[in-house]
C-alpha positions in Angstrom: 0.0 0.0 0.0 1.5 3.4 -1.0 1.4 6.3 1.4 -1.6 8.0 -0.2 -3.6 4.8 0.1 -2.4 4.3 3.7 -3.5 7.9 4.6 -6.8 7.4 2.9 -7.4 4.3 5.0 -6.4 6.1 8.1 -8.7 9.1 7.3 -11.6 6.8 6.8 -11.0 5.3 10.3 -10.1 8.6 11.8 -13.4 10.0 10.8 -12.5 12.1 7.8 -14.3 9.9 5.3 -16.6 12.8 4.5 -13.7 15.0 3.5 -12.6 15.3 -0.1 -8.9 14.5 0.5 -6.1 14.1 3.0 -6.6 16.2 6.1 -4.2 19.2 6.3 -3.2 21.6 9.0 -5.8 24.1 7.7 -8.6 22.0 9.2 -10.7 24.0 11.7 -11.7 23.0 15.2 -15.0 24.9 15.3 -17.6 22.5 16.8 -21.0 22.6 15.1 -24.1 23.0 17.2 -24.9 19.4 16.5 -22.1 16.9 15.8 -22.9 14.6 13.0 -21.2 11.3 12.6 -21.5 8.6 9.9 -20.7 4.9 10.0 -20.2 3.1 6.7 -20.1 -0.7 7.2 -19.4 -1.3 3.6 -15.9 0.0 4.1 -14.3 -2.6 6.3 -10.8 -3.2 7.4 -8.6 -5.9 8.8 -10.1 -7.5 12.0 -8.8 -6.4 15.4 -6.3 -8.9 16.7 -7.5 -9.8 20.3 -3.9 -9.5 21.3 -4.5 -5.7 21.4 -5.9 -6.5 24.9 -2.6 -7.8 26.1 -0.4 -7.0 29.0 3.2 -6.6 30.0 4.5 -8.1 33.2 8.1 -7.8 34.5 9.7 -8.4 37.9 10.5 -4.7 38.2 11.6 -5.0 41.9 8.5 -6.5 43.5 5.7 -6.1 40.9 5.2 -9.8 40.7 6.4 -10.8 44.1 4.1 -8.6 46.0 0.9 -8.7 43.9 0.5 -12.1 42.2 3.0 -14.4 43.9 1.7 -15.9 47.2 4.9 -15.8 49.2 4.5 -13.8 52.4 8.0 -13.8 53.7 10.7 -11.5 52.3 14.3 -12.5 51.6 13.3 -16.1 52.4 16.7 -17.4 51.3 18.7 -14.8 53.3 20.5 -12.9 50.6 20.8 -10.0 53.2 21.6 -12.3 56.1 20.3 -11.2 59.5 20.2 -7.6 60.8 20.3 -6.4 64.3 17.3 -4.1 63.8 14.8 -3.3 61.1 15.7 -0.8 58.4 13.3 2.2 58.0 11.1 2.3 55.0 12.1 4.8 52.3 10.0 7.8 51.4 7.1 6.7 49.2 7.9 9.6 46.9 11.1 7.8 46.0 9.3 5.4 43.8 12.1 3.0 42.9 13.4 2.7 46.4 9.9 2.1 47.7 9.4 -0.6 45.1 12.6 -2.3 46.0 12.1 -2.2 49.8 11.6 -5.5 51.5 11.5 -6.5 55.2 14.7 -8.1 56.5 15.2 -10.8 59.1 16.4 -9.6 62.5 18.1 -11.4 65.3 16.3 -12.9 68.3 18.9 -12.7 71.1 22.4 -11.2 70.8 23.5 -10.2 67.3 26.9 -11.8 68.1 25.2 -15.2 68.1 24.4 -14.9 64.4 26.9 -15.6 61.7 26.7 -16.4 57.9 28.0 -19.8 57.0 29.6 -19.8 53.6 31.2 -23.3 53.8 27.9 -25.1 54.2 25.4 -22.7 52.5 22.2 -24.3 51.5 21.5 -21.8 48.7 23.2 -18.7 47.5 26.4 -17.5 49.1 25.6 -18.1 52.8 23.1 -19.4 55.3 22.4 -18.0 58.7 24.0 -19.9 61.6 22.7 -19.4 65.1 25.0 -20.1 68.1 22.5 -21.6 70.6 22.2 -21.0 74.3 21.0 -23.7 76.7 18.8 -21.3 78.6 17.6 -18.5 76.3 15.9 -18.9 72.9 17.9 -17.5 70.0 17.1 -17.3 66.3 15.6 -14.9 63.8 12.3 -13.1 63.2 10.4 -11.2 60.6 7.4 -9.0 61.0 4.8 -7.2 58.9 3.0 -10.4 57.9 -0.7 -9.9 57.1 -3.1 -12.6 58.2 -6.9 -13.2 57.6 -9.0 -14.6 60.3 -9.6 -18.3 59.9 -7.4 -18.6 56.9 -4.9 -21.5 56.7 -1.2 -21.0 55.9 1.3 -23.6 54.8 5.0 -23.3 55.0 8.3 -25.2 54.9 11.7 -24.6 56.4 15.1 -26.1 55.6 17.1 -26.8 58.8 20.3 -28.3 59.9 22.1 -28.6 63.3 25.2 -30.3 64.6 23.0 -32.5 66.8 19.2 -33.1 67.0 17.7 -29.8 68.0 14.1 -28.8 68.7 13.1 -25.7 66.8 10.1 -23.5 67.6 8.2 -21.5 65.0 6.0 -18.9 66.5 3.4 -16.9 64.7 2.5 -13.9 66.9 -0.2 -11.4 66.3 -0.1 -7.8 67.5 -3.0 -8.5 69.7 -0.9 -10.9 71.7 -2.3 -14.1 70.3 0.3 -16.5 69.2 0.6 -20.1 68.1 3.7 -22.4 67.8 4.9 -25.3 65.8 7.7 -27.6 67.0 10.2 -29.1 64.5 13.5 -30.9 64.8 16.7 -30.1 63.0 19.2 -32.9 62.4 22.7 -33.2 61.1 21.5 -33.2 57.5 19.7 -30.5 55.6 16.0 -31.4 55.9 12.9 -29.6 54.5 10.2 -29.7 57.1 6.5 -28.6 56.5 4.4 -26.7 58.9 0.9 -25.1 59.0 -0.8 -22.3 60.9 -4.4 -21.0 60.9 -5.0 -17.4 61.7 -7.1 -16.8 64.8 -7.9 -13.2 63.8 -7.3 -10.5 61.3 -3.7 -9.4 61.8 -2.0 -6.9 59.5 1.2 -7.0 61.5 1.9 -10.5 62.6 5.4 -11.8 63.2 7.1 -15.2 62.5 10.0 -16.2 64.8 12.3 -19.2 64.4 14.1 -20.0 67.7 15.8 -22.8 69.5 17.7 -23.5 72.7 20.5 -26.0 73.2 24.1 -26.2 72.2 26.0 -25.9 68.9 24.8 -24.2 65.9 21.4 -24.1 64.1 21.6 -23.4 60.3 18.6 -22.2 58.4 18.7 -22.7 54.6 15.3 -21.3 53.5 11.8 -20.7 54.8 8.5 -20.1 53.1 5.0 -19.2 54.2 2.0 -19.0 51.8 -1.8 -19.0 52.1 -2.9 -22.7 51.8 -5.2 -21.8 49.0 -2.4 -20.7 46.7 -2.5 -22.0 43.2 0.9 -23.3 42.1 2.5 -20.6 44.2 0.2 -17.8 43.0 -2.4 -16.0 45.0 -5.9 -17.5 44.4 -7.6 -14.1 44.4 -5.3 -12.4 41.9 -5.3 -15.4 39.6 -9.1 -15.3 39.7 -9.1 -11.6 38.8 -6.5 -12.1 36.0 -8.7 -14.8 34.6 -11.7 -12.5 34.8 -9.7 -9.9 32.9 -9.4 -12.3 30.0 -5.9 -11.2 29.1 -5.2 -12.4 25.5 -1.4 -12.3 25.6 1.1 -11.5 28.3 4.7 -10.4 27.6 7.1 -11.4 30.3 9.4 -11.2 32.1 10.8 -8.2 30.2 12.3 -5.0 31.5 16.0 -4.0 31.6 16.4 -6.6 34.4 16.1 -9.3 31.7 19.1 -7.9 29.9 21.5 -7.9 32.9 22.3 -10.7 35.3 19.1 -12.6 34.8 19.7 -16.2 33.9 16.6 -18.3 33.2 18.5 -21.4 34.4 18.4 -19.9 37.9 14.6 -19.8 37.8 13.9 -23.5 37.3 14.0 -26.6 39.6 13.6 -26.7 43.3 12.6 -23.2 44.4 14.5 -23.4 47.6 17.7 -24.1 45.7 17.4 -21.3 43.2 19.9 -18.6 44.2 18.6 -15.2 44.9 20.2 -12.4 42.9 20.5 -8.7 43.1 18.8 -6.7 40.3 21.1 -3.8 39.5 18.3 -2.0 37.5 15.8 -1.7 40.3 18.5 -2.2 43.0 16.3 -4.9 44.4 16.4 -8.5 45.4 15.0 -11.2 43.1 14.4 -14.6 44.8 13.8 -16.3 41.5 10.7 -18.0 42.9 8.2 -16.9 40.2 10.4 -18.4 37.6 10.1 -19.8 34.1 7.8 -22.7 34.8 5.7 -20.8 37.3 5.0 -17.9 34.9 4.2 -20.2 32.0 1.9 -22.2 34.2 0.3 -19.0 35.4 -0.6 -18.2 31.8 -2.3 -21.6 31.5 -4.2 -20.9 34.7 -5.6 -17.6 33.3 -5.9 -19.0 29.8 -3.6 -16.4 28.3 -1.0 -16.7 25.4 2.5 -16.4 26.9 5.0 -14.2 25.0 8.5 -14.7 26.4 11.4 -12.3 26.4 15.0 -13.6 26.2 18.2 -11.9 27.4 20.2 -10.5 24.5 22.0 -8.1 26.7 24.4 -10.1 28.8 23.0 -13.3 27.3 24.2 -15.2 24.3 22.6 -17.1 21.4 23.3 -20.5 23.0 21.1 -19.6 26.0 18.3 -18.5 23.7 18.3 -21.9 21.9 18.5 -23.7 25.2 15.5 -21.9 26.7 13.4 -22.7 23.6 14.4 -26.4 23.9 13.4 -26.3 27.6 10.1 -24.7 26.9 9.1 -26.3 23.6 11.4 -29.4 23.2 10.3 -33.0 23.5 11.0 -34.8 26.7 13.8 -36.8 25.1 15.8 -33.6 24.2 18.5 -32.5 26.7 16.6 -29.5 28.1 13.2 -31.0 27.5 14.3 -33.8 29.8 15.3 -31.2 32.4 11.8 -29.8 32.2 10.3 -33.2 32.6 12.5 -33.8 35.6 11.1 -30.6 37.0 7.6 -31.9 36.8 6.4 -30.9 33.3 6.6 -33.7 30.7 4.6 -32.0 27.9 6.1 -29.0 26.2 4.6 -25.6 26.8 4.4 -24.9 23.0 5.1 -21.2 23.4 4.7 -19.5 20.0 5.7 -15.9 20.7 9.3 -15.0 21.5 10.7 -11.5 22.1 14.4 -11.4 21.3 15.7 -8.7 23.5 14.2 -5.8 25.5 14.8 -2.2 24.3 18.3 -3.0 23.1 18.3 0.3 21.2 18.4 2.1 24.6 21.7 3.4 25.8 20.7 2.5 29.4 20.0 -1.1 28.5 22.4 -3.7 29.9 24.5 -5.1 27.1 23.6 -2.2 24.7 25.8 -2.0 21.7 26.0 -0.2 18.3 23.1 -1.0 15.9 25.5 -2.5 13.4 26.8 -4.9 16.0 23.5 -5.7 17.6 21.8 -6.8 14.3 24.5 -9.5 14.1 23.7 -10.7 17.6 20.0 -10.7 16.9 20.5 -12.8 13.8 22.5 -15.3 15.8 19.7 -15.6 18.3 17.0 -15.9 15.7 19.0 -18.6 13.8 19.8 -20.6 17.0 16.3 -20.4 18.4 14.6 -21.3 15.1 16.9 -24.2 14.6 15.4 -25.7 17.8 11.8 -24.8 16.9 11.2 -23.4 13.3 7.6 -22.6 14.2 8.2 -19.8 16.7 7.1 -16.3 16.0 10.0 -13.8 16.6 9.6 -10.2 17.7 12.7 -7.9 17.7 13.3 -4.6 19.4 12.2 -1.9 17.0 13.3 1.5 18.1 11.2 3.5 15.7 12.2 7.1 15.1 9.4 8.5 17.3 10.7 6.4 20.2 14.4 7.2 19.5 13.6 10.9 19.3 11.6 11.3 22.4 14.1 9.9 24.9 14.7 6.2 24.1 17.6 6.7 21.8 21.1 8.3 22.1 20.8 12.1 22.2 23.1 14.0 19.9 23.5 17.8 20.6 22.0 19.8 17.8 20.3 16.8 16.3 17.5 15.9 18.7 15.2 14.5 16.0 16.1 11.0 14.7 15.4 10.9 11.0 14.0 7.8 9.2 16.9 5.9 7.6 19.6 7.7 9.6 22.4 5.9 11.6 20.4 6.4 14.8 17.2 4.9 13.3 17.3 1.5 15.0 14.2 0.1 13.2 15.8 1.0 9.9 18.8 -1.1 10.8 16.7 -4.0 11.8 14.8 -3.9 8.4 18.1 -3.5 6.5 20.3 -6.0 8.3 18.0 -8.5 9.9 15.4 -9.1 7.1 13.8 -12.5 7.5 15.0 -12.8 11.1 11.9 -11.5 12.7 8.1 -11.6 12.2 7.4 -8.3 14.1 9.2 -5.3 15.5 8.4 -4.1 19.1 7.8 -0.6 20.0 7.2 1.1 23.4 5.5 4.4 24.4 5.3 6.2 27.8 4.2 9.7 27.0 4.6 12.0 30.1 1.7 13.9 31.4 1.3 17.6 30.6 4.6 17.7 28.7 5.6 18.0 25.0 8.9 17.2 23.2 10.7 20.1 21.6 12.2 19.1 18.3 14.7 22.0 18.4 16.2 21.5 21.9 15.5 17.8 22.4 14.0 18.6 25.8 10.5 18.2 27.3 8.6 21.3 28.2 5.5 21.9 30.4 2.2 22.5 28.7 -1.2 23.4 30.0 -3.7 21.1 28.5 -7.5 20.7 28.3 -8.8 17.3 29.4 -9.2 16.5 25.7 -5.6 17.3 24.9 -4.4 15.4 27.9 -6.4 12.3 27.1 -5.2 12.2 23.5 -1.5 12.0 24.4 -1.2 8.2 24.1 -3.2 8.1 20.9 -0.9 10.8 19.5 2.2 8.7 20.2 0.7 5.7 18.5 -0.1 7.9 15.5 3.6 9.1 15.3 4.7 5.5 15.2 2.2 4.9 12.4 3.6 7.9 10.5 7.1 6.3 10.8 5.7 3.0 9.5 4.5 4.6 6.3 8.0 6.0 5.8 9.6 2.6 6.3 7.3 1.1 3.7 8.6 3.6 1.2 12.2 2.5 2.0 11.3 -1.2 2.2 8.5 -1.9 -0.3 8.3 -5.5 0.9 6.6 -4.2 4.0 3.5 -3.5 1.9 2.7 -7.3 1.7 1.6 -7.0 5.4 3.6 -9.9 6.7 5.8 -8.0 9.1 3.8 -6.6 12.0 4.3 -4.2 15.0 3.9 -5.3 18.6 3.2 -2.3 20.8 4.2 -4.5 23.7 4.8 -1.8 26.3 2.6 1.2 26.7 1.0 3.2 29.5 0.0 6.7 30.4 -0.7 8.3 33.8 0.3 5.6 36.3 -2.4 6.8 38.8 -5.5 4.6 38.8 -8.3 7.1 38.1 -11.4 7.4 35.9 -9.6 10.3 34.1 -7.0 7.8 32.9 -9.6 5.5 31.3 -10.4 8.2 28.8 -6.8 8.1 27.6 -6.8 4.3 27.4 -10.1 4.3 25.4 -8.7 6.8 22.9 -5.5 4.7 22.6 -7.6 1.7 21.8 -9.3 3.7 19.0 -6.0 4.5 17.5 -4.8 0.9 17.7 -8.0 -0.1 15.9 -7.2 2.3 13.0 -4.0 0.4 12.3 -5.1 -3.2 12.3 -3.2 -3.7 9.0 0.1 -3.8 10.9 -0.4 -3.4 14.7 -1.1 -6.9 15.9 -0.5 -6.7 19.7 -0.3 -4.3 22.6 0.9 -5.0 26.1 -0.2 -2.6 28.8 2.3 -1.7 31.5 1.7 -3.4 33.9 -0.8 -6.2 33.7 -1.0 -5.9 37.4 -2.4 -2.4 37.0 -5.7 -4.0 36.1 -6.0 -4.8 39.8 -5.8 -3.0 43.1 -3.9 -5.3 45.4 -3.2 -5.3 49.2 -1.4 -8.1 51.1 -4.8 -9.7 51.9 -7.2 -8.6 49.2 -7.6 -7.5 45.5 -10.2 -5.9 43.2 -10.4 -5.0 39.5 -9.0 -1.5 39.1 -10.4 1.4 37.2 -8.0 0.7 34.4 -9.0 -2.9 34.4 -12.6 -1.9 33.9 -11.9 0.0 30.7 -10.0 -2.9 29.3 -13.0 -5.2 30.1 -15.4 -2.7 28.5 -13.7 -2.9 25.1 -12.5 -6.5 25.4 -15.9 -7.8 26.1 -18.2 -5.5 24.3 -16.5 -3.9 21.3 -16.7 -5.5 17.8 -13.8 -7.0 15.8 -14.1 -5.7 12.2 -13.4 -1.9 12.0 -15.5 0.1 9.6 -15.3 3.6 8.3 -16.4 6.6 10.4 -17.0 10.1 9.1 -18.4 13.4 10.4 -18.9 17.1 10.1 -16.5 18.2 12.8 -12.9 17.6 12.0 -10.2 17.6 14.6 -8.2 20.8 15.2 -5.0 21.5 13.3 -1.8 20.4 15.0 -0.2 23.1 17.2 3.3 21.6 17.0 5.6 20.6 14.2 5.2 17.0 13.1 7.7 14.5 14.5 8.7 13.2 17.9 5.4 13.1 19.9 3.4 15.0 17.3 1.8 13.1 14.4 1.4 14.6 11.0 -2.4 14.6 11.6 -4.0 14.9 15.0 -5.8 11.7 16.0 -9.5 11.3 16.4 -12.7 11.0 14.2 -14.3 13.9 12.4 -16.7 14.3 15.3 -14.6 16.7 17.4 -14.5 16.9 20.4 -16.1 13.4 20.5 -14.1 10.4 19.3 -16.2 7.7 17.5 -15.0 4.3 16.5 -17.1 1.5 15.0 -16.7 -2.2 14.3 -18.9 -5.1 13.3 -19.1 -8.1 15.5 -17.2 -11.2 14.3 -20.4 -12.8 13.1 -21.5 -9.5 11.5 -24.9 -9.7 13.3 -24.2 -6.6 15.3 -22.6 -3.2 15.0 -20.8 -1.6 17.9 -20.1 2.1 18.1 -17.8 3.4 20.8 -18.2 7.1 21.7 -15.7 8.9 24.0 -16.4 12.3 25.2 -13.1 13.6 26.6 -14.5 17.0 27.6 -16.2 18.1 30.8 -19.3 19.2 28.8 -22.3 17.3 27.5 -22.4 16.8 23.7 -25.0 15.9 21.2 -24.4 13.4 18.4 -26.4 12.6 15.3 -25.4 9.3 13.9 -26.2 7.8 10.5 -25.6 4.2 9.6 -24.8 3.2 6.0 -24.9 -0.4 4.9 -26.4 -1.7 8.2 -30.1 -2.1 8.9 -30.7 -2.2 12.6 -33.2 -4.0 14.8 -35.3 -2.1 17.3 -33.6 -2.7 20.6 -29.9 -2.1 21.3 -27.7 -2.4 24.3 -25.3 0.1 25.9 -22.3 -0.6 28.0 -21.1 2.5 29.8 -18.0 3.0 32.0 -19.5 5.0 35.0 -17.3 6.9 37.4 -18.2 9.2 40.3 -15.6 11.8 39.3 -12.5 12.2 37.2 -10.5 11.1 40.2 -12.7 8.0 41.0 -10.9 4.8 41.6 -11.4 1.2 42.7 -9.8 0.1 45.9 -9.8 -3.0 48.0 -12.2 -2.8 50.9 -14.2 0.1 49.5 -17.3 0.2 47.2 -16.1 0.4 43.6 -16.2 4.0 42.2 -15.9 2.9 38.5 -18.1 0.2 37.1 -19.5 -1.0 33.7 -23.2 -0.3 33.5 -25.4 -2.0 31.0 -28.5 -0.4 29.6 -30.7 -0.3 26.5 -31.7 2.1 23.8 -33.9 2.5 20.7 -31.5 1.3 18.0 -33.5 3.1 15.4 -32.9 6.5 17.0 -30.2 8.6 15.5 -29.7 11.4 18.1 -27.7 10.7 21.2 -26.9 12.8 24.3 -23.3 12.2 25.3 -22.5 12.8 28.9 -19.4 14.7 30.0 -16.2 12.7 30.4 -17.8 9.5 29.3 -17.1 6.2 27.5 -20.0 4.3 26.1 -20.4 1.4 23.6 -23.6 1.2 21.6 -24.5 -2.2 20.3 -26.8 -2.1 17.3 -28.4 -5.5 16.5 -28.8 -6.4 12.8 -32.4 -6.3 11.6 -34.0 -9.7 11.2 -34.6 -10.8 7.6 -38.1 -11.7 8.8 -38.8 -8.3 10.3 
C-alpha cells in the first residue's frame, strides 16, 4: 500500500471519510451545534487482533512478588543475612526505592550469636548460623505479615544442626495471640513442612524461628503461603486475571532481563534457586516466580505467553536452550530437564521476544546498531533451529521512540530521522530481514509535557482534558507515520507480513477514571491500524488490579479494558463526520503526528466495528470533555433491529478509583436504547459502547 492509500485508509477510520482529500493543518476546530457522525459498514478493514488487549509483566523489583505471587516472607533465602534491627522504610515519593524495599530478618537474642556460614550454605552465598544458648531462645524473626481470620497458611523450612535440636516456629499477632509449631533439626539439611491457621485478622503478625541448646542451628530457606495458593500464586489475583481475559502476556521483560538474569536460575527446586540482586531496580529477586511458574500462570488464566529472552548479557546458545526447555520434546536434553522438574509435555510457546529495548543506551548489554543486528541474527537462527515454528519479535526502536528519549541524544540533532544511523528500526529492516516476524515498540508519553524538536527537551504545557487524554493516541499515531516512511524505503513491508507489537505502553500511572479516557482513545488509535499493529501490552498487567497483602479488586484501568475486550466488535468500519479535529499546534515529529488523531466528530471520538459474526454493529463514543455533547449518527450499509444495548463506564468523578475494601467507584453499567434512534446525548467525560443489532430478515 502506498502512502496515499495508507493515509486514505487512516482518514476513513479517523473519521475524515466525509472530507474530499487528506486532512491538512488548515482544518478548523470549530464545533458545530450538532455533531454529525456517519458509520459506513461497507468500508471494512482488517479485523482487530484480540492480542491488542494484552499485558506486560516484569519483575521490576516486587511487581510480581508482592501482587500475584503468594509468598508472604521477604528474603526467604537470606540474601541479606540477618540484621540487628529493622531498616526504616524509604520515602514513598522515592518510587524506585519504595518498590525495591523489603523487610529483612532480624536477630532474636544477641547479634553476636548470628553468623553467615559460607562453607555449608544451602543456597546462594551463605546461610544464617545461630550459636545456641542452653537457657535463652535464639534465632531470627520477621514482622509485617498480614493474616486473615480463619485462613490456613502452609510453610516449609530447611534446617540443619550439629545435633538433634528442637526448633520452635512462633506466629505472633499484634493482639498478643500466638501459636507455635515444633520441628526438629538434624545433622543433614532437611525440608520440614508446617501449618498455621490465623485466629484473627492481623495486618502486623510476626514469624519467629528460635531454639535452645548447644552448637549451631543453620537455616537454609523458609516459606509461608496461604494454603489456597494455586501453584504458588495468590488465588484471588489469579481469579481476577482470569476475569480480565488477558489475551497475551509479555514477560518477564524489562531492563532486568538484559542484565544478570539467567533463566536457568529460575527452574528446579525453588529453595535451591539462588537469589540475585537486580542492579536495575536495586532490588532482590528470589527467582521464585520463575520460568515454569510464569508459563503455568498463563495456563491458569488462559492467556497466550510471550516470552522475552536476554540479548544483553545473554548469548545465542542460551536463547536456543530456553526454547528447547520450553518447547522441546521430553527426550531432548533441556526437555528432559523440564520433565524432571515436573512438566513432561512441552509448553508450546509461540511468541518470543528477542531482547528488551536493546536500542536504549541504558539497556544492559547495549551495543551499536551494526553490532546488535548480528547478535539478533545469531539468536534468531539458533532459536529457530530448535523450533522453526516460533514467532519472533525484535526490538524496534522506531524514530518516534528514538527521538523522544529512548535513543542516544546528539546535541544539535534531537530528531532522529528515518533511515539515519540512529534509526534502530531501519537497521533491523536492513540487516535482519527475515530474522523476525514483528518489531516491538514502546511508548510512555509523560503527562502535561511535550517534546521540543529543536532543543530535544521536554517542556511543560497546560492542556485541556481532551488534549491530555489524547497523548497516548498521538504517540501511537507518530509511530504509524514512521511505519509509512519505512514502507517507502522497504516496499516488501507492503505485503503486510511484518507486524508491529506495541508490547509496552502506558499513560498516567495513577489509577483514576480520568486515565480511562486516555486508554479508550488509545484503543481507538490501535483499531485504526489493524493492518500492521497486531499486539499491545499494557504496563503493567498488574495495573488491572488494586492489590493489598490480603485482598484485591479490579481496578479502574481494568474496567476500561474489560469494556472494550468484552463489548466492542472486531471488524473496524469507516467513520465520518462534520466536525474535523483541530489542526496540530506543534511541528510533526517526535510526539506529534502529522495529523491529529480522532474522528471527524470533534470533540467526541467515535470508533465503529462489526461483530465477528456481523450480526451486530458496535459504536464506541468517547467524550473527553467536561461538557455534555449531542451526536447525530447515520448508519450506512447496516439495517438495525429495534432494541440495542449500551455498555457505559461509569465513574463518580475524574478522580474516581477502585480500591480493596471500598465500594467500587468505577463500574461497567449495562442499559438499552432505541437502536433506530439517530440522536444521542453524550455525557461529559464518558465512554459508552452502543450495540446495534442487525435487523431480522423476517422483520
